[in-house]
C-alpha atoms as a printed R data frame, in Angstrom:
    type eleno elety resid chain resno       x       y       z
1   ATOM     1    CA   MET     A     1   0.000   0.000   0.000
2   ATOM     2    CA   ILE     A     2   1.291   3.475  -0.827
3   ATOM     3    CA   TYR     A     3   1.749   5.841   2.107
4   ATOM     4    CA   ARG     A     4   2.507   9.537   2.245
5   ATOM     5    CA   ALA     A     5   5.258  11.209   4.243
6   ATOM     6    CA   GLY     A     6   4.114  12.144   7.761
7   ATOM     7    CA   GLU     A     7   1.276   9.581   7.803
8   ATOM     8    CA   THR     A     8   1.553   7.327  10.853
9   ATOM     9    CA   ILE     A     9   1.028   3.629  10.100
10  ATOM    10    CA   THR     A    10   0.132   0.969  12.657
11  ATOM    11    CA   PHE     A    11   1.318  -2.579  11.880
12  ATOM    12    CA   VAL     A    12  -0.254  -5.548  13.695
13  ATOM    13    CA   ALA     A    13   0.600  -9.279  13.855
14  ATOM    14    CA   CYS     A    14  -0.954 -12.185  15.733
15  ATOM    15    CA   TYR     A    15   1.171 -15.055  17.028
16  ATOM    16    CA   THR     A    16  -0.212 -18.528  17.696
17  ATOM    17    CA   ALA     A    17   1.136 -21.826  19.020
18  ATOM    18    CA   ASP     A    18  -0.687 -25.008  17.980
19  ATOM    19    CA   GLY     A    19  -3.482 -22.786  16.729
20  ATOM    20    CA   GLU     A    20  -3.912 -21.001  20.071
21  ATOM    21    CA   VAL     A    21  -2.937 -17.364  20.718
22  ATOM    22    CA   LYS     A    22   0.570 -16.920  22.078
23  ATOM    23    CA   THR     A    23   1.148 -14.197  24.652
24  ATOM    24    CA   GLY     A    24   4.225 -13.000  26.517
25  ATOM    25    CA   LEU     A    25   6.501 -12.795  23.489
26  ATOM    26    CA   THR     A    26   9.087 -10.073  22.839
27  ATOM    27    CA   PRO     A    27   9.158  -9.857  19.047
28  ATOM    28    CA   THR     A    28  11.079  -7.332  17.010
29  ATOM    29    CA   ALA     A    29   9.957  -5.598  13.830
30  ATOM    30    CA   SER     A    30  11.590  -4.240  10.697
31  ATOM    31    CA   VAL     A    31   9.890  -1.797   8.345
32  ATOM    32    CA   HIS     A    32  10.867  -2.097   4.687
33  ATOM    33    CA   LYS     A    33  10.438   0.462   1.926
34  ATOM    34    CA   MET     A    34  10.055  -0.951  -1.573
35  ATOM    35    CA   GLY     A    35  13.275  -0.336  -3.509
36  ATOM    36    CA   THR     A    36  15.190   0.834  -0.433
37  ATOM    37    CA   GLY     A    37  15.232  -1.940   2.161
38  ATOM    38    CA   VAL     A    38  14.905  -1.691   5.936
39  ATOM    39    CA   VAL     A    39  14.182   1.880   7.016
40  ATOM    40    CA   ASP     A    40  13.258   1.420  10.686
41  ATOM    41    CA   ASN     A    41  13.094  -1.062  13.560
42  ATOM    42    CA   PRO     A    42  10.208   0.245  15.667
43  ATOM    43    CA   THR     A    43   9.483  -0.937  19.183
44  ATOM    44    CA   VAL     A    44   6.880  -3.708  19.375
45  ATOM    45    CA   SER     A    45   4.202  -3.710  22.079
46  ATOM    46    CA   GLU     A    46   1.837  -6.476  23.116
47  ATOM    47    CA   ASP     A    47  -1.889  -5.864  23.184
48  ATOM    48    CA   PRO     A    48  -2.761  -5.640  26.911
49  ATOM    49    CA   ASP     A    49  -5.945  -7.658  26.341
50  ATOM    50    CA   GLY     A    50  -3.794 -10.771  25.996
51  ATOM    51    CA   ASN     A    51  -5.189 -11.988  22.685
52  ATOM    52    CA   GLY     A    52  -1.900 -12.671  20.920
53  ATOM    53    CA   PHE     A    53  -1.750  -9.366  19.062
54  ATOM    54    CA   TYR     A    54   1.454  -7.367  18.805
55  ATOM    55    CA   TYR     A    55   1.804  -3.956  17.208
56  ATOM    56    CA   CYS     A    56   4.181  -1.152  16.281
57  ATOM    57    CA   THR     A    57   3.898   2.250  14.613
58  ATOM    58    CA   PHE     A    58   5.959   3.937  11.915
59  ATOM    59    CA   THR     A    59   5.821   7.413  10.341
60  ATOM    60    CA   PRO     A    60   7.578   7.597   6.951
61  ATOM    61    CA   SER     A    61   9.629  10.641   6.033
62  ATOM    62    CA   SER     A    62   8.915  10.196   2.325
63  ATOM    63    CA   ASP     A    63   6.146   8.797   0.149
64  ATOM    64    CA   GLY     A    64   6.423   5.146  -0.790
65  ATOM    65    CA   ILE     A    65   5.346   1.522  -0.393
66  ATOM    66    CA   TYR     A    66   6.048   0.189   3.110
67  ATOM    67    CA   THR     A    67   5.760  -3.265   4.685
68  ATOM    68    CA   CYS     A    68   6.577  -4.626   8.138
69  ATOM    69    CA   ILE     A    69   7.908  -8.020   9.272
70  ATOM    70    CA   PHE     A    70   7.497  -9.206  12.871
71  ATOM    71    CA   LYS     A    71  10.153 -11.696  14.171
72  ATOM    72    CA   THR     A    72  10.424 -13.823  17.285
73  ATOM    73    CA   ALA     A    73  13.034 -16.318  18.533
74  ATOM    74    CA   ASP     A    74  10.387 -18.365  20.316
75  ATOM    75    CA   VAL     A    75  10.404 -21.896  18.856
76  ATOM    76    CA   THR     A    76   6.928 -22.864  20.064
77  ATOM    77    CA   VAL     A    77   5.021 -20.522  17.740
78  ATOM    78    CA   ASP     A    78   3.439 -21.740  14.531
79  ATOM    79    CA   GLN     A    79   5.360 -19.147  12.490
80  ATOM    80    CA   LYS     A    80   8.329 -17.111  13.707
81  ATOM    81    CA   HIS     A    81   8.246 -14.412  11.004
82  ATOM    82    CA   LEU     A    82   4.879 -12.704  10.304
83  ATOM    83    CA   PRO     A    83   3.983  -9.931   7.895
84  ATOM    84    CA   GLY     A    84   2.293  -7.036   9.639
85  ATOM    85    CA   ILE     A    85  -1.243  -5.959   8.794
86  ATOM    86    CA   ALA     A    86  -1.263  -2.203   8.229
87  ATOM    87    CA   PHE     A    87  -3.896   0.234   9.508
88  ATOM    88    CA   ARG     A    88  -4.087   3.844   8.450
89  ATOM    89    CA   GLY     A    89  -6.130   6.866   9.542
90  ATOM    90    CA   ILE     A    90  -9.529   7.527   7.998
91  ATOM    91    CA   ALA     A    91  -9.355  10.550   5.695
92  ATOM    92    CA   GLY     A    92 -11.261  13.508   7.038
93  ATOM    93    CA   VAL     A    93 -11.797  11.996  10.495
94  ATOM    94    CA   ASN     A    94  -8.515  11.124  12.211
95  ATOM    95    CA   SER     A    95  -6.856  14.183  10.696
96  ATOM    96    CA   LEU     A    96  -9.283  16.618  12.288
97  ATOM    97    CA   ASP     A    97  -6.752  17.713  14.872
98  ATOM    98    CA   ALA     A    98  -7.553  21.421  14.801
99  ATOM    99    CA   ALA     A    99 -10.615  23.519  15.487
100 ATOM   100    CA   ILE     A   100 -12.957  23.555  12.515
101 ATOM   101    CA   THR     A   101 -13.109  27.363  12.626
102 ATOM   102    CA   SER     A   102  -9.392  27.476  11.868
103 ATOM   103    CA   ARG     A   103 -10.140  26.231   8.353
104 ATOM   104    CA   LEU     A   104 -11.780  29.552   7.461
105 ATOM   105    CA   ALA     A   105 -11.149  33.013   8.769
106 ATOM   106    CA   SER     A   106 -14.025  33.938  11.080
107 ATOM   107    CA   GLU     A   107 -14.616  37.224   9.273
108 ATOM   108    CA   ASP     A   108 -15.290  35.274   6.059
109 ATOM   109    CA   TYR     A   109 -17.740  32.858   7.643
110 ATOM   110    CA   GLU     A   110 -21.442  33.294   6.906
111 ATOM   111    CA   PRO     A   111 -23.781  31.211   9.070
112 ATOM   112    CA   ALA     A   112 -26.538  29.188   7.435
113 ATOM   113    CA   PRO     A   113 -29.830  31.094   7.034
114 ATOM   114    CA   THR     A   114 -32.582  30.506   9.578
115 ATOM   115    CA   ALA     A   115 -35.992  29.095   8.645
116 ATOM   116    CA   GLU     A   116 -37.473  32.588   8.979
117 ATOM   117    CA   GLU     A   117 -34.864  34.047   6.614
118 ATOM   118    CA   ILE     A   118 -35.540  31.288   4.077
119 ATOM   119    CA   ASP     A   119 -39.283  31.980   4.279
120 ATOM   120    CA   VAL     A   120 -38.727  35.714   3.677
121 ATOM   121    CA   GLU     A   121 -36.519  34.959   0.659
122 ATOM   122    CA   LEU     A   122 -39.084  32.572  -0.822
123 ATOM   123    CA   SER     A   123 -41.928  35.018  -0.211
124 ATOM   124    CA   GLU     A   124 -40.051  37.826  -1.945
125 ATOM   125    CA   ASN     A   125 -39.345  35.668  -4.988
126 ATOM   126    CA   HIS     A   126 -42.438  33.476  -5.172
127 ATOM   127    CA   GLY     A   127 -45.105  35.268  -3.181
128 ATOM   128    CA   ALA     A   128 -46.425  34.694   0.316
129 ATOM   129    CA   GLY     A   129 -47.771  31.357   1.480
130 ATOM   130    CA   SER     A   130 -46.544  27.846   0.868
131 ATOM   131    CA   TRP     A   131 -44.089  27.777  -2.045
132 ATOM   132    CA   GLN     A   132 -44.996  24.136  -2.654
133 ATOM   133    CA   SER     A   133 -48.578  24.860  -3.635
134 ATOM   134    CA   TYR     A   134 -50.381  27.312  -5.841
135 ATOM   135    CA   ALA     A   135 -53.820  28.140  -7.188
136 ATOM   136    CA   ILE     A   136 -54.674  27.689 -10.866
137 ATOM   137    CA   GLY     A   137 -56.843  30.287 -12.546
138 ATOM   138    CA   ALA     A   138 -60.561  29.536 -12.682
139 ATOM   139    CA   LEU     A   139 -61.913  27.345 -15.459
140 ATOM   140    CA   LEU     A   140 -65.109  28.689 -16.966
141 ATOM   141    CA   LEU     A   141 -67.235  25.740 -18.022
142 ATOM   142    CA   THR     A   142 -69.793  27.201 -20.419
143 ATOM   143    CA   LEU     A   143 -72.708  24.959 -21.356
144 ATOM   144    CA   THR     A   144 -75.583  25.371 -23.802
145 ATOM   145    CA   ASP     A   145 -79.043  25.905 -22.405
146 ATOM   146    CA   ASP     A   146 -80.314  22.835 -24.296
147 ATOM   147    CA   GLU     A   147 -80.711  20.636 -21.230
148 ATOM   148    CA   LEU     A   148 -76.942  20.960 -20.749
149 ATOM   149    CA   ASP     A   149 -76.446  18.361 -23.477
150 ATOM   150    CA   VAL     A   150 -73.649  20.054 -25.412
151 ATOM   151    CA   LEU     A   151 -70.288  21.133 -24.077
152 ATOM   152    CA   LEU     A   152 -68.923  24.101 -26.030
153 ATOM   153    CA   ASP     A   153 -65.317  24.326 -27.209
154 ATOM   154    CA   GLY     A   154 -62.959  27.002 -25.956
155 ATOM   155    CA   GLN     A   155 -61.918  27.553 -22.392
156 ATOM   156    CA   ALA     A   156 -63.937  24.625 -21.141
157 ATOM   157    CA   ARG     A   157 -61.502  22.310 -22.958
158 ATOM   158    CA   LYS     A   158 -58.419  23.849 -21.393
159 ATOM   159    CA   PRO     A   159 -56.127  21.234 -19.773
160 ATOM   160    CA   ILE     A   160 -55.215  21.402 -16.107
161 ATOM   161    CA   ALA     A   161 -51.429  21.626 -15.703
162 ATOM   162    CA   VAL     A   162 -49.530  20.969 -12.480
163 ATOM   163    CA   PHE     A   163 -45.935  20.147 -11.541
164 ATOM   164    CA   ARG     A   164 -45.310  16.618 -10.264
165 ATOM   165    CA   GLY     A   165 -45.552  16.466  -6.485
166 ATOM   166    CA   ASP     A   166 -47.133  19.929  -6.145
167 ATOM   167    CA   SER     A   167 -50.496  20.670  -4.578
168 ATOM   168    CA   ALA     A   168 -52.997  22.808  -6.485
169 ATOM   169    CA   GLU     A   169 -56.455  24.312  -6.182
170 ATOM   170    CA   ILE     A   170 -58.563  24.821  -9.291
171 ATOM   171    CA   GLU     A   171 -61.581  27.120  -9.098
172 ATOM   172    CA   ILE     A   172 -64.340  26.104 -11.500
173 ATOM   173    CA   VAL     A   173 -67.459  28.044 -12.543
174 ATOM   174    CA   VAL     A   174 -70.257  26.361 -14.518
175 ATOM   175    CA   THR     A   175 -72.505  28.638 -16.595
176 ATOM   176    CA   ASP     A   176 -75.004  28.291 -19.425
177 ATOM   177    CA   ALA     A   177 -74.607  29.706 -22.933
178 ATOM   178    CA   ASP     A   178 -75.815  33.121 -21.746
179 ATOM   179    CA   GLY     A   179 -73.259  33.248 -18.964
180 ATOM   180    CA   ALA     A   180 -75.773  32.570 -16.191
181 ATOM   181    CA   ALA     A   181 -74.580  30.332 -13.366
182 ATOM   182    CA   ILE     A   182 -75.820  26.750 -13.328
183 ATOM   183    CA   ASP     A   183 -77.441  25.856 -10.003
184 ATOM   184    CA   LEU     A   184 -75.418  23.054  -8.408
185 ATOM   185    CA   THR     A   185 -77.518  22.748  -5.244
186 ATOM   186    CA   ASN     A   186 -77.442  19.156  -3.929
187 ATOM   187    CA   ALA     A   187 -75.248  18.138  -6.875
188 ATOM   188    CA   ASP     A   188 -72.080  16.036  -6.722
189 ATOM   189    CA   ALA     A   189 -69.016  16.509  -8.932
190 ATOM   190    CA   ILE     A   190 -66.167  14.054  -9.554
191 ATOM   191    CA   PHE     A   191 -62.789  14.661 -11.217
192 ATOM   192    CA   THR     A   192 -61.241  11.595 -12.847
193 ATOM   193    CA   ALA     A   193 -57.855  11.136 -14.549
194 ATOM   194    CA   LYS     A   194 -56.703   7.859 -16.115
195 ATOM   195    CA   GLU     A   195 -53.681   6.443 -17.895
196 ATOM   196    CA   ARG     A   196 -55.921   5.717 -20.890
197 ATOM   197    CA   GLU     A   197 -59.532   6.676 -21.484
198 ATOM   198    CA   ASP     A   198 -60.715   3.055 -21.601
199 ATOM   199    CA   ASP     A   199 -58.959   2.028 -18.355
200 ATOM   200    CA   GLU     A   200 -61.201   0.803 -15.554
201 ATOM   201    CA   ASP     A   201 -58.991   2.147 -12.765
202 ATOM   202    CA   ALA     A   202 -58.347   5.839 -12.266
203 ATOM   203    CA   VAL     A   203 -54.977   7.403 -11.464
204 ATOM   204    CA   ILE     A   204 -56.774  10.213  -9.612
205 ATOM   205    CA   GLU     A   205 -60.412  10.320  -8.566
206 ATOM   206    CA   LYS     A   206 -61.441  13.291  -6.419
207 ATOM   207    CA   ALA     A   207 -64.747  14.766  -5.321
208 ATOM   208    CA   LEU     A   208 -64.966  18.502  -5.946
209 ATOM   209    CA   ASP     A   209 -66.062  20.926  -3.248
210 ATOM   210    CA   ILE     A   210 -69.233  22.703  -4.437
211 ATOM   211    CA   TYR     A   211 -68.824  25.634  -2.096
212 ATOM   212    CA   ASP     A   212 -71.188  28.154  -3.782
213 ATOM   213    CA   PRO     A   213 -73.828  26.044  -5.542
214 ATOM   214    CA   THR     A   214 -76.244  28.829  -6.497
215 ATOM   215    CA   HIS     A   215 -73.465  30.580  -8.424
216 ATOM   216    CA   GLY     A   216 -72.166  27.353 -10.009
217 ATOM   217    CA   LYS     A   217 -68.853  27.518  -8.149
218 ATOM   218    CA   MET     A   218 -66.810  24.499  -7.123
219 ATOM   219    CA   LYS     A   219 -63.193  23.736  -6.321
220 ATOM   220    CA   LEU     A   220 -60.860  20.861  -7.189
221 ATOM   221    CA   SER     A   221 -58.099  20.379  -4.604
222 ATOM   222    CA   LEU     A   222 -55.116  18.208  -5.582
223 ATOM   223    CA   ALA     A   223 -52.743  17.158  -2.813
224 ATOM   224    CA   THR     A   224 -49.053  16.405  -3.303
225 ATOM   225    CA   SER     A   225 -49.871  12.717  -2.897
226 ATOM   226    CA   ASP     A   226 -52.284  12.989  -5.850
227 ATOM   227    CA   THR     A   227 -49.750  14.513  -8.236
228 ATOM   228    CA   ALA     A   228 -46.745  12.408  -7.173
229 ATOM   229    CA   ILE     A   229 -47.205  10.311 -10.309
230 ATOM   230    CA   GLU     A   230 -45.371   9.890 -13.604
231 ATOM   231    CA   ALA     A   231 -44.943  13.193 -15.422
232 ATOM   232    CA   LYS     A   232 -47.075  12.976 -18.556
233 ATOM   233    CA   THR     A   233 -50.534  13.828 -19.923
234 ATOM   234    CA   TYR     A   234 -53.543  11.942 -18.573
235 ATOM   235    CA   PRO     A   235 -57.039  12.042 -20.130
236 ATOM   236    CA   ALA     A   236 -59.395  13.564 -17.576
237 ATOM   237    CA   ASP     A   237 -62.945  14.777 -17.084
238 ATOM   238    CA   ILE     A   238 -65.337  16.308 -14.571
239 ATOM   239    CA   GLU     A   239 -68.730  14.698 -14.174
240 ATOM   240    CA   ILE     A   240 -71.654  16.261 -12.306
241 ATOM   241    CA   THR     A   241 -74.611  14.358 -10.894
242 ATOM   242    CA   PHE     A   242 -77.452  16.877 -10.475
243 ATOM   243    CA   ALA     A   243 -80.104  16.770  -7.783
244 ATOM   244    CA   ASP     A   244 -82.684  15.476 -10.287
245 ATOM   245    CA   GLY     A   245 -80.475  12.496 -11.184
246 ATOM   246    CA   ARG     A   246 -79.043  13.806 -14.450
247 ATOM   247    CA   VAL     A   247 -75.370  12.918 -14.981
248 ATOM   248    CA   LYS     A   248 -73.375  15.235 -17.225
249 ATOM   249    CA   THR     A   249 -69.714  15.393 -18.201
250 ATOM   250    CA   VAL     A   250 -69.130  19.151 -18.086
251 ATOM   251    CA   TRP     A   251 -65.397  19.107 -18.851
252 ATOM   252    CA   LYS     A   252 -63.284  16.656 -20.801
253 ATOM   253    CA   SER     A   253 -59.662  17.426 -21.539
254 ATOM   254    CA   ALA     A   254 -56.424  16.392 -19.835
255 ATOM   255    CA   LEU     A   255 -54.361  16.607 -16.692
256 ATOM   256    CA   GLU     A   256 -50.804  17.589 -17.602
257 ATOM   257    CA   VAL     A   257 -48.290  16.551 -14.925
258 ATOM   258    CA   LYS     A   258 -45.013  18.331 -15.638
259 ATOM   259    CA   TRP     A   259 -41.507  17.448 -14.478
260 ATOM   260    CA   ASP     A   260 -40.285  19.305 -11.416
261 ATOM   261    CA   VAL     A   261 -36.584  20.029 -11.159
262 ATOM   262    CA   GLY     A   262 -36.452  20.887  -7.452
263 ATOM   263    CA   ARG     A   263 -37.434  17.486  -6.038
């Protein structure tokens, strides 16, 4: 193994006799540098736990490849000469022998921003409130006055677009061809998005909140768990079941889930 000058190396060997650990020895050690020969004979110490381990340390004065041989004159051991196993410091941990602040002049150090400072920065750049959610402009679903049978083209066909993993609130207003609000009293509305139109299972199925029924106003709320799906376009619709039992699809377009870069 290649070592750098000034890097202390610990060499370890384990002596045994008939397969059992051998304690009480007084071995010597010689450190060899590849291409040079013996460069040191460090003092060997026995591990005080009495498990047959013996060790020595060596700090090279120049870069190179170093090995260590442990030697004993004891004739009862299984092997008199043993190569030493080398251990070195862990980069970035054992070498942290000075105060961290010494690595950078204190006058140049800028502490990490607080949560309040981060919130102010986000509010200045993205507006107040949660930066992970936003409201989408209202969809105006304009229907004909012919028993609400025909859905007109135009804004009513506009896709709903949201970034993957974001929450969103979509305000929806349902009117007739003359712009008058459709009464949604005691009605139910369901938003459905699927991988393919003919799939039986929905990717998202959410009940809308009809919060102002006499003015035809309802709201679709998508949570982050709803939009944490593959980024692509999903066929989608909104279906209303009126109080008199009529079921009408008032919007049919797509849910566009766009890639987010931040998460």
